[in-house]
All heavy atoms as an XYZ file, in Angstrom:
698
protein
N      62.839     45.689   -101.776
C      63.921     44.805   -101.094
C      64.044     43.764   -102.174
O      63.451     42.849   -102.354
C      63.428     44.222    -99.836
C      64.379     43.030    -99.199
C      65.530     43.704    -98.771
C      63.628     42.526    -98.055
N      65.268     43.944   -102.910
C      65.547     43.000   -103.867
C      66.899     42.289   -103.382
O      67.886     42.802   -103.185
C      65.902     43.675   -105.256
C      66.081     42.718   -106.275
C      66.116     43.403   -107.803
N      65.949     42.460   -108.752
C      67.020     41.701   -109.192
N      68.082     41.771   -108.567
N      66.769     40.958   -110.242
N      66.758     40.914   -103.319
C      67.962     40.077   -102.930
C      68.397     39.295   -104.115
O      67.717     39.034   -105.066
C      67.400     39.070   -101.914
C      66.858     39.619   -100.689
C      66.308     38.462    -99.765
C      67.774     40.468    -99.810
N      69.766     39.157   -104.193
C      70.399     38.511   -105.285
C      70.274     36.992   -105.116
O      70.204     36.421   -104.046
C      71.936     38.805   -105.383
C      72.095     40.256   -105.735
C      71.526     40.774   -106.970
O      71.490     39.985   -107.960
O      70.954     41.853   -107.115
N      70.047     36.188   -106.171
C      69.907     34.860   -106.104
C      71.100     34.094   -105.557
O      70.881     33.057   -105.120
C      69.535     34.287   -107.565
O      70.623     34.447   -108.404
N      72.310     34.647   -105.717
C      73.457     34.019   -105.167
C      73.426     33.796   -103.631
O      74.118     32.986   -103.048
C      74.734     34.669   -105.489
C      74.955     35.961   -104.813
N      74.445     37.067   -105.317
C      75.658     36.376   -103.742
C      74.699     38.137   -104.542
N      75.471     37.617   -103.592
N      72.481     34.569   -103.027
C      72.405     34.388   -101.603
C      71.655     33.061   -101.174
O      71.768     32.590   -100.059
C      71.516     35.505   -100.960
C      72.234     36.931   -100.900
C      71.357     37.891   -100.239
O      70.608     37.659    -99.358
O      71.504     39.067   -100.656
N      71.056     32.474   -102.200
C      70.302     31.238   -101.999
C      71.138     30.022   -102.511
O      70.519     28.970   -102.434
C      68.903     31.220   -102.534
C      68.182     32.381   -102.085
C      67.917     33.569   -102.840
C      67.698     32.441   -100.885
C      67.223     34.558   -102.266
C      66.874     33.555   -100.265
C      66.714     34.545   -101.050
N      72.261     30.293   -103.032
C      73.097     29.080   -103.408
C      73.406     28.308   -102.375
O      73.495     28.672   -101.144
C      74.381     29.663   -104.187
N      73.639     27.033   -102.576
C      73.996     26.216   -101.482
C      75.140     26.592   -100.738
O      76.207     26.968   -101.324
C      74.257     24.743   -102.124
C      73.610     24.891   -103.462
C      73.567     26.305   -103.849
N      75.153     26.819    -99.417
C      76.169     27.106    -98.553
C      76.673     26.002    -97.739
O      77.348     26.258    -96.867
C      75.888     28.441    -97.803
S      74.516     28.242    -96.693
N      76.275     24.864    -98.050
C      76.778     23.662    -97.277
C      75.785     23.257    -96.343
O      75.235     23.956    -95.519
N      75.389     21.989    -96.420
C      74.429     21.445    -95.443
C      75.250     20.412    -94.628
O      75.846     19.534    -95.082
C      73.363     20.732    -96.096
C      72.547     21.670    -96.991
C      72.427     20.029    -95.112
C      71.466     21.039    -97.782
N      75.308     20.810    -93.273
C      76.078     19.833    -92.426
C      75.538     18.534    -92.313
O      74.333     18.294    -92.333
C      75.985     20.586    -91.134
C      74.786     21.426    -91.077
C      74.540     21.813    -92.643
N      76.387     17.544    -92.334
C      76.036     16.209    -92.128
C      75.835     15.865    -90.605
O      76.831     15.602    -89.989
C      76.988     15.136    -92.837
C      76.533     13.795    -92.863
O      75.473     13.513    -92.245
O      77.162     12.898    -93.316
N      74.643     15.976    -90.124
C      74.422     15.831    -88.609
C      74.654     14.497    -88.158
O      74.831     14.269    -86.975
C      73.064     16.371    -88.228
C      72.876     17.765    -88.637
C      71.854     15.494    -88.993
N      74.756     13.430    -89.007
C      74.933     12.154    -88.558
C      76.289     11.688    -88.553
O      76.636     10.759    -87.924
C      74.193     11.089    -89.664
C      72.677     11.403    -89.621
S      71.844     11.181    -88.093
C      72.096      9.428    -87.687
N      77.235     12.559    -89.132
C      78.675     12.052    -89.189
C      79.609     13.035    -88.501
O      80.667     13.444    -88.912
C      79.085     11.951    -90.544
S      78.292     10.577    -91.428
N      79.162     13.671    -87.363
C      80.050     14.610    -86.697
C      80.736     13.763    -85.506
O      80.087     13.221    -84.705
C      79.220     15.650    -86.012
C      78.625     16.599    -87.190
C      77.755     17.743    -86.554
O      77.714     17.848    -85.380
N      77.201     18.494    -87.542
N      82.045     13.745    -85.703
C      82.727     12.855    -84.658
C      82.618     13.271    -83.214
O      82.516     12.387    -82.431
C      84.117     12.879    -85.122
O      84.736     14.118    -85.026
N      82.426     14.531    -83.056
C      82.260     14.906    -81.604
C      80.893     14.425    -80.971
O      80.749     14.309    -79.770
C      82.272     16.402    -81.570
O      81.197     17.008    -82.164
N      79.949     14.034    -81.760
C      78.682     13.588    -81.328
C      78.883     12.083    -80.737
O      78.032     11.622    -79.949
C      77.663     13.530    -82.438
C      76.278     13.143    -82.084
S      75.025     13.501    -83.384
C      75.563     12.432    -84.660
N      79.814     11.397    -81.167
C      79.936     10.088    -80.764
C      81.124      9.684    -79.773
O      81.686      8.665    -79.876
C      80.245      9.070    -82.032
C      78.942      9.214    -82.986
C      78.959      9.926    -84.214
C      77.738      8.560    -82.680
C      77.876      9.995    -84.993
C      76.630      8.701    -83.377
C      76.723      9.444    -84.636
O      75.597      9.513    -85.413
N      81.253     10.626    -78.976
C      82.366     10.426    -77.896
C      81.943      9.386    -77.034
O      80.722      9.240    -76.683
C      82.618     11.683    -77.114
C      83.170     12.896    -77.980
C      83.396     14.039    -77.147
N      82.274     14.287    -76.363
C      81.737     15.454    -76.089
N      82.423     16.551    -76.467
N      80.621     15.742    -75.329
N      82.878      8.713    -76.441
C      82.529      7.493    -75.561
C      82.047      7.978    -74.097
O      81.467      7.150    -73.523
C      83.650      6.669    -75.379
C      84.015      5.804    -76.664
O      83.004      5.622    -77.375
N      85.243      5.467    -76.857
N      82.295      9.169    -73.877
C      81.956      9.671    -72.582
C      80.507     10.122    -72.306
O      80.114     10.727    -71.376
C      82.977     10.721    -71.940
C      83.083     11.920    -72.841
O      82.597     11.739    -74.000
O      83.607     12.894    -72.408
N      79.815     10.159    -73.486
C      78.412     10.565    -73.552
C      77.434      9.406    -73.364
O      77.698      8.344    -73.836
C      78.032     11.323    -74.724
S      78.839     12.996    -74.871
N      76.379      9.600    -72.546
C      75.363      8.588    -72.567
C      74.423      8.582    -73.843
O      74.456      9.642    -74.481
C      74.468      8.687    -71.246
O      73.794     10.005    -71.473
C      75.303      8.751    -70.019
N      73.744      7.592    -73.996
C      72.774      7.592    -75.105
C      71.718      8.715    -75.049
O      71.543      9.358    -76.113
C      72.069      6.204    -75.187
C      72.909      5.094    -75.791
O      73.987      5.343    -76.421
N      72.448      3.818    -75.532
N      71.357      8.953    -73.824
C      70.290     10.137    -73.739
C      71.012     11.387    -74.095
O      70.304     12.268    -74.675
C      69.749     10.102    -72.230
C      68.987      8.901    -71.857
C      69.746      7.703    -71.468
O      70.876      7.754    -71.246
O      69.188      6.586    -71.630
N      72.197     11.640    -73.737
C      72.890     12.804    -74.064
C      73.014     12.978    -75.481
O      72.923     13.928    -76.201
C      74.274     12.998    -73.399
C      74.080     13.137    -71.888
C      75.486     13.069    -71.136
O      76.252     12.298    -71.521
O      75.632     13.807    -70.087
N      73.478     11.776    -76.093
C      73.604     11.831    -77.501
C      72.326     12.116    -78.337
O      72.287     12.963    -79.196
C      74.183     10.421    -78.152
C      75.582     10.184    -77.662
C      75.994      8.619    -78.168
C      76.543     11.125    -78.360
N      71.219     11.469    -77.901
C      69.883     11.696    -78.462
C      69.463     13.145    -78.226
O      68.977     13.948    -79.130
C      68.832     10.758    -77.884
C      69.101      9.479    -78.451
C      67.480     11.251    -78.252
C      68.333      8.324    -77.679
N      69.822     13.727    -77.034
C      69.404     15.132    -76.897
C      70.145     16.040    -77.594
O      69.606     17.050    -78.140
N      71.477     15.782    -77.787
C      72.354     16.688    -78.545
C      71.817     16.652    -80.038
O      71.761     17.686    -80.850
C      73.774     16.258    -78.476
C      74.368     16.562    -77.111
O      73.933     17.419    -76.467
N      75.500     15.858    -76.825
N      71.515     15.454    -80.502
C      71.052     15.318    -81.962
C      69.682     16.040    -82.073
O      69.604     16.791    -83.143
C      70.871     13.767    -82.238
C      70.359     13.560    -83.624
C      71.216     13.951    -84.679
O      72.448     14.084    -84.492
O      70.785     14.172    -85.924
N      68.845     15.886    -81.222
C      67.436     16.610    -81.325
C      67.726     18.158    -81.372
O      67.084     18.812    -82.117
C      66.566     16.240    -80.157
C      65.936     14.835    -80.370
C      64.990     14.502    -79.248
C      64.488     13.165    -79.513
N      63.428     12.794    -78.446
N      68.631     18.628    -80.600
C      68.963     19.999    -80.579
C      69.594     20.528    -81.892
O      69.040     21.528    -82.387
N      70.481     19.677    -82.309
C      70.978     20.101    -83.830
C      69.948     19.943    -84.834
O      69.934     20.786    -85.740
C      72.205     19.135    -84.068
C      73.497     19.538    -83.440
C      74.583     18.743    -83.988
N      74.700     17.417    -83.426
C      75.134     16.991    -82.256
N      75.698     18.015    -81.451
N      75.287     15.813    -81.927
N      69.038     18.969    -84.779
C      67.978     18.888    -85.763
C      67.032     20.075    -85.694
O      66.666     20.698    -86.756
C      67.210     17.630    -85.630
C      67.887     16.415    -85.918
C      67.217     15.109    -85.619
O      66.098     15.135    -84.959
O      67.634     14.003    -85.948
N      66.748     20.576    -84.437
C      65.868     21.648    -84.318
C      66.467     23.018    -84.942
O      65.883     23.798    -85.637
C      65.429     21.906    -82.823
C      64.468     21.044    -82.413
C      64.136     21.208    -80.856
C      63.114     20.165    -80.349
N      62.831     20.507    -78.996
N      67.804     23.195    -84.705
C      68.493     24.292    -85.111
C      68.523     24.235    -86.729
O      68.337     25.082    -87.389
C      69.830     24.279    -84.650
C      70.718     25.486    -84.951
C      72.087     25.525    -84.381
O      72.347     24.830    -83.346
O      73.013     26.154    -84.904
N      68.837     23.034    -87.255
C      68.957     22.820    -88.772
C      67.692     23.113    -89.366
O      67.652     23.883    -90.313
C      69.439     21.367    -88.991
C      69.659     21.128    -90.456
C      70.675     21.742    -91.131
C      68.817     20.281    -91.122
C      70.788     21.461    -92.517
C      68.945     19.954    -92.449
C      70.017     20.594    -93.118
N      66.473     22.669    -88.790
C      65.235     22.920    -89.346
C      64.898     24.307    -89.260
O      64.280     24.936    -90.215
C      64.098     22.054    -88.601
C      64.291     20.530    -89.130
C      62.596     22.569    -88.929
C      63.524     19.660    -88.103
N      65.231     24.930    -88.298
C      65.087     26.517    -88.157
C      65.763     27.197    -89.138
O      65.038     28.122    -89.792
C      65.485     26.828    -86.719
O      65.269     28.284    -86.664
N      67.072     26.873    -89.493
C      67.672     27.581    -90.472
C      67.220     27.352    -91.842
O      67.094     28.137    -92.698
C      69.132     27.134    -90.404
C      69.928     27.657    -89.278
C      71.417     27.132    -89.279
C      72.055     27.747    -88.014
N      73.484     27.305    -87.888
N      66.768     26.088    -92.118
C      66.118     25.738    -93.333
C      64.816     26.534    -93.569
O      64.546     27.157    -94.636
C      65.809     24.335    -93.519
C      66.883     23.376    -93.800
C      66.380     21.921    -93.811
C      67.614     23.724    -95.100
N      64.049     26.664    -92.426
C      62.790     27.508    -92.591
C      63.113     28.901    -92.918
O      62.439     29.594    -93.719
C      62.016     27.400    -91.252
C      61.348     26.045    -91.122
C      60.545     26.094    -89.786
C      59.760     24.752    -89.575
N      59.096     24.753    -88.323
N      64.178     29.471    -92.229
C      64.519     30.868    -92.538
C      64.940     30.985    -93.949
O      64.555     32.050    -94.748
C      65.642     31.276    -91.744
C      65.289     31.452    -90.075
C      66.436     31.670    -89.269
O      67.589     31.684    -89.779
N      66.113     31.751    -87.961
N      65.790     30.026    -94.529
C      66.199     30.159    -95.889
C      65.034     30.108    -96.887
O      65.013     30.781    -97.857
C      67.310     29.089    -96.211
C      68.573     29.384    -95.471
C      69.585     28.338    -95.832
C      70.922     28.745    -95.112
N      72.093     28.695    -96.050
N      64.074     29.216    -96.617
C      62.817     29.015    -97.467
C      62.042     30.318    -97.451
O      61.584     30.750    -98.495
C      62.101     27.812    -96.991
C      62.638     26.434    -97.346
C      61.742     25.442    -96.722
C      62.646     26.404    -98.870
N      61.865     30.953    -96.332
C      61.149     32.146    -96.169
C      61.835     33.224    -96.990
O      61.277     33.970    -97.813
C      61.081     32.644    -94.744
C      60.242     33.908    -94.664
O      59.070     33.905    -95.098
O      60.666     34.819    -93.907
N      63.178     33.455    -96.975
C      63.934     34.340    -97.773
C      63.795     34.098    -99.301
O      63.708     34.947    -99.931
C      65.431     34.324    -97.306
C      65.807     34.989    -96.021
C      67.235     34.965    -95.752
C      67.560     35.486    -94.452
N      69.137     35.295    -94.171
N      63.750     32.760    -99.567
C      63.721     32.437   -100.971
C      62.367     32.755   -101.474
O      62.155     33.260   -102.586
C      63.924     30.933   -101.177
C      63.806     30.437   -102.649
C      64.888     31.126   -103.488
C      64.088     28.933   -102.684
N      61.311     32.540   -100.611
C      59.890     32.915   -101.079
C      59.755     34.373   -101.222
O      59.081     34.924   -102.064
C      58.859     32.410    -99.994
N      60.366     35.197   -100.257
C      60.276     36.614   -100.342
C      60.913     37.111   -101.579
O      60.642     38.052   -102.227
C      60.860     37.247    -99.006
C      59.920     37.038    -97.884
C      60.555     37.655    -96.664
N      59.803     37.264    -95.512
C      58.766     38.000    -94.903
N      58.370     39.189    -95.574
N      58.097     37.622    -93.960
N      62.161     36.576   -101.960
C      62.939     36.943   -103.126
C      62.061     36.603   -104.439
O      61.914     37.398   -105.144
C      64.222     36.114   -103.184
C      64.933     36.271   -104.531
C      65.643     37.393   -104.788
C      64.858     35.339   -105.418
C      66.318     37.648   -105.946
C      65.509     35.464   -106.707
C      66.241     36.517   -106.961
O      66.755     36.763   -108.097
N      61.361     35.366   -104.369
C      60.643     35.035   -105.540
C      59.432     36.018   -105.776
O      59.056     36.438   -106.860
C      59.968     33.558   -105.328
N      58.799     36.427   -104.578
C      57.688     37.408   -104.750
C      58.234     38.727   -105.190
O      57.507     39.287   -106.003
C      57.074     37.467   -103.262
N      59.379     39.077   -104.680
C      59.830     40.444   -105.057
C      60.196     40.382   -106.582
O      60.155     41.406   -107.290
C      61.084     40.829   -104.201
N      60.675     39.330   -107.059
C      61.177     39.214   -108.476
C      59.923     38.950   -109.413
O      60.115     38.873   -110.606
C      62.231     38.212   -108.653
O      61.643     36.806   -108.324
N      58.873     38.591   -108.846
C      57.592     38.384   -109.678
C      57.502     36.965   -110.173
O      56.645     36.748   -110.860
N      58.301     36.076   -109.672
C      58.239     34.684   -109.999
C      57.365     33.750   -109.101
O      57.072     32.747   -109.397
C      59.536     34.055   -110.064
O      60.191     34.064   -108.942
N      56.723     34.415   -108.083
C      55.837     33.835   -107.141
C      54.500     34.289   -107.191
O      54.269     35.522   -107.117
C      56.311     33.846   -105.727
C      55.585     33.304   -104.594
C      55.668     31.757   -104.662
C      55.989     33.695   -103.250
N      53.504     33.583   -107.537
C      52.130     33.914   -107.524
C      51.599     34.062   -106.253
O      51.716     33.252   -105.265
C      51.249     32.895   -108.310
C      51.623     32.803   -109.817
C      50.656     31.828   -110.461
O      49.555     31.494   -110.006
O      51.064     31.304   -111.543
N      51.112     35.180   -105.926
C      50.649     35.528   -104.473
C      51.677     35.942   -103.667
O      52.794     36.426   -104.071
N      51.498     35.808   -102.313
C      52.420     36.386   -101.185
C      53.101     35.069   -100.706
O      52.730     33.848   -100.797
C      51.729     36.911   -100.086
C      50.915     38.102   -100.593
C      50.110     38.673    -99.378
O      49.475     37.869    -98.665
O      50.035     39.862    -99.291
N      54.446     35.350   -100.174
C      55.058     34.231    -99.384
C      54.156     33.570    -98.348
O      53.397     34.423    -97.648
C      56.295     34.879    -98.901
C      56.440     36.147    -99.738
C      55.140     36.599   -100.087
N      54.435     32.431    -98.003
C      53.553     31.707    -97.008
C      53.619     32.359    -95.670
O      52.651     32.609    -94.919
C      54.058     30.309    -96.881
O      54.084     29.593    -98.140
C      53.284     29.497    -95.912
N      54.862     32.840    -95.227
C      54.977     33.530    -94.040
C      54.219     34.845    -93.883
O      53.621     35.108    -92.856
C      56.530     33.868    -93.676
O      56.942     34.703    -94.627
N      54.069     35.519    -94.992
C      53.275     36.913    -94.952
C      51.775     36.389    -94.892
O      51.045     37.005    -94.160
C      53.543     37.711    -96.387
C      52.525     38.758    -96.424
C      54.971     37.992    -96.295
N      51.254     35.377    -95.504
C      50.000     34.936    -95.522
C      49.661     34.523    -94.104
O      48.584     34.876    -93.583
C      49.766     33.744    -96.465
O      50.061     34.101    -97.854
C      48.287     33.338    -96.462
N      50.532     33.842    -93.544
C      50.230     33.355    -92.164
C      50.229     34.585    -91.061
O      49.309     34.496    -90.312
C      51.408     32.284    -91.578
C      51.230     31.068    -92.490
C      51.373     32.140    -90.176
C      52.359     30.056    -92.203
N      51.125     35.509    -91.278
C      51.104     36.688    -90.502
C      49.688     37.388    -90.618
O      49.097     37.885    -89.570
C      52.220     37.633    -90.859
C      53.494     37.223    -90.407
C      54.663     38.100    -90.999
O      54.412     39.214    -91.395
O      55.762     37.702    -91.037
N      49.137     37.546    -91.830
C      47.885     38.164    -92.102
C      46.755     37.371    -91.460
O      45.867     37.979    -90.705
C      47.698     38.416    -93.602
C      48.386     39.413    -94.214
C      48.094     39.555    -95.680
C      48.901     40.631    -96.317
N      48.551     40.769    -97.767
N      46.884     36.044    -91.530
C      45.874     35.293    -90.927
C      45.734     35.334    -89.375
O      44.730     35.362    -88.721
C      46.088     33.776    -91.331
C      45.701     33.466    -92.751
C      46.100     32.103    -93.269
O      46.792     31.349    -92.570
N      45.585     31.711    -94.421
N      46.963     35.405    -88.842
C      47.131     35.543    -87.272
C      46.468     36.975    -86.921
O      45.767     36.909    -85.902
C      48.497     35.472    -86.965
S      49.222     33.825    -86.969
N      46.720     37.926    -87.628
C      46.173     39.307    -87.312
C      44.594     39.156    -87.489
O      43.882     39.693    -86.528
C      46.584     40.322    -88.319
C      45.880     41.690    -88.140
C      48.234     40.539    -88.017
N      44.132     38.516    -88.442
C      42.567     38.421    -88.643
C      42.042     37.576    -87.432
O      40.958     37.915    -86.906
C      42.310     37.730    -89.983
C      42.424     38.685    -91.241
C      42.260     37.897    -92.557
C      41.538     39.900    -91.095
N      42.661     36.513    -87.115
C      42.183     35.631    -85.958
C      42.199     36.437    -84.712
O      41.256     36.379    -83.922
C      43.068     34.358    -85.996
C      42.797     33.419    -87.131
C      42.885     33.627    -84.671
C      43.687     32.245    -87.232
N      43.313     37.200    -84.392
C      43.315     37.940    -83.191
C      42.189     39.082    -83.211
O      41.466     39.269    -82.136
C      44.663     38.739    -83.081
C      45.760     37.782    -82.723
O      45.474     36.643    -82.235
O      46.904     38.131    -82.921
N      41.866     39.693    -84.242
C      40.848     40.601    -84.438
C      39.565     40.023    -84.240
O      38.599     40.423    -83.510
C      40.810     41.313    -85.834
C      41.891     42.245    -85.911
C      42.010     42.885    -87.383
O      41.345     42.483    -88.282
N      42.898     43.900    -87.476
N      39.319     38.837    -84.687
C      38.010     37.964    -84.530
C      37.795     37.592    -83.108
O      36.807     37.729    -82.562
C      37.900     36.765    -85.359
C      37.657     37.044    -86.863
C      37.776     35.734    -87.711
C      36.392     37.572    -87.103
N      38.932     37.120    -82.467
C      38.791     36.796    -80.940
C      38.474     38.028    -80.155
O      37.632     37.894    -79.270
C      40.263     36.329    -80.556
C      40.484     34.803    -80.980
C      41.764     34.338    -80.477
N      41.886     32.984    -80.886
C      43.093     32.476    -81.050
N      44.200     33.066    -80.712
N      43.077     31.148    -81.355
N      38.995     39.186    -80.513
C      38.755     40.295    -79.783
C      37.248     40.721    -79.902
O      36.483     41.057    -79.007
C      39.574     41.493    -80.214
O      40.978     41.137    -79.882
C      39.279     42.738    -79.415
N      36.756     40.587    -81.181
C      35.400     41.136    -81.489
C      34.366     40.042    -80.869
O      33.286     40.424    -80.522
C      35.164     41.128    -82.982
C      35.871     42.458    -83.597
C      35.706     42.587    -85.037
C      36.341     43.817    -85.574
N      36.145     44.025    -86.987
N      34.722     38.789    -80.969
C      33.763     37.782    -80.479
C      34.057     37.471    -78.858
O      33.296     36.803    -78.297
C      34.088     36.430    -81.143
C      33.611     36.441    -82.639
C      34.136     35.141    -83.190
C      32.277     36.754    -82.805
N      34.978     38.324    -78.240
C      35.358     38.233    -76.815
C      35.602     36.821    -76.434
O      34.992     36.182    -75.456
C      34.081     38.756    -76.003
C      34.486     39.102    -74.602
O      35.765     39.402    -74.424
O      33.729     38.981    -73.794
N      36.483     36.154    -77.231
C      36.965     34.788    -76.842
C      38.205     34.806    -75.958
O      39.033     35.544    -75.985
C      37.250     33.880    -78.084
C      36.024     33.743    -79.036
C      36.438     33.066    -80.308
C      35.015     32.949    -78.342
């Protein structure tokens, strides 16, 4: 699986603080805060996905020593599950 580096070029990072729809007068502060938290979670999730793709690309191209973090975490989870099964936890 070889990905091209242009896939990781900046595709625009939204300015979550300057979205006019977020500051409508008919919203309460709690609603504004809830909306902002939702947007932040979505933004962080997208960044994590892009970082994972970049790490996988770097590993595939040979410029990353070792495995991508997500692969390492997956392997550790499998080992932990196997240990829990064997130790009957």
